[in-house]
Phi, psi and omega in degrees: 000313180301319182292329177294313182296325178296315185294316183295317184299317178300321180288326181298313181296324180291322175296321182289320182298312185303317180299323186286329177292321177293319181297315184299317180299316178297318179300318183293320179292316177293327182249015176297134175245159177252138177260119175219149169277172179291344178276357175086003181265122181295325178296337181284347181292335174295337183286139181303129179098356185299152181260128176284139181239124173298158179304327187265031177285136181265098186284335178288322177297316181302305176308316175301320179285327174299314180292323176301320184292320178299312178301316181298321185290322179297315184292315184300321178291329178290319177292324180292316180300320179298317185296315180295323182291320183286325174295327180290319181296318186289323173298317179303311183299312181300322179296318183294320182289324175300316177296319180297315184297324181291316176307308177306315181296322178290329180260002177290138173253161178218167172291141181285332178217164172238168181064039184252172167233130177280102188264337185207137181248163175302135172087001178288152176255147170193161177296343180288337185248142176288331178223190175293146184296134189259010183200207170246140175251120177254103181278145173184179186300136182302139180090008177287147183292137177245130175239160179288135188281342185207169174293142175178193182239137179283120180278317182205160176202110177173190187282130185222068174056232186296342178282343185062207178292117182237142171243138178237131182241130178263131178270174183301324183272005180096353177298136175247136178246126178260131174239115182244169172070026181293140175279333175206135180271144182229014180219157186232156177303141181088355174296140172265122180237146179265156174305129175088009181273135183295135177237342178180193180221143183295151180198202185227032174285148182087200179277095180214169176249351183178166179300132175190167176255124170258119184257127174231154182229131174244127179297165174303146175090000179092194182099177182288167176300146173245161177303124181293324188306299178303330181288316174301315179294328176304323182259020174088006184246123178250106185291000000 
């Protein structure tokens, strides 16, 4: 009996081991994988990070998607290039407009005083002057602000006999603008001034009968004074 039991047990174990071996063989065949990268080169699978692709991988679909991705990338790059070009052109336009605005500001003329009365014009005669009047007289309260009519450089600033306290400003084209009879000067030789920048205050210094600004304009290259009114109007200023 004991011998029979041993033989039966041995047969059972042999069968079990055989089945286990068969199952392992089937499992290895069923779940075996192939290592391929998305580029399709099997050798690349050995590289760390390569992607395993199952047997049922649809390579045609992958190729189509890869081409679609490439086309989309090219389109995105083209659109980005167009956008960058437009932004560049827009920036150039803005810079150009800013430069034009700066130039317009530099070339802009303004009234030298406000709250004034025009009491004498160019070329008038009077016992008050030794010769014909050489500018415009803009009368107003003493101490009123005087500003530069245009951009330029202060050539001189000081007391000048019958002109009293006078400031002379030379513009870019060589034109000189004279501001006379000031009560106080607010600019010094060499100063760069912009249109509307304060250069002094109205007063009664020199040969005057009351506080006012005497404005003279002298053309480039020197010479006598010219009528300020048409020059001012030429630059959009009506005294």
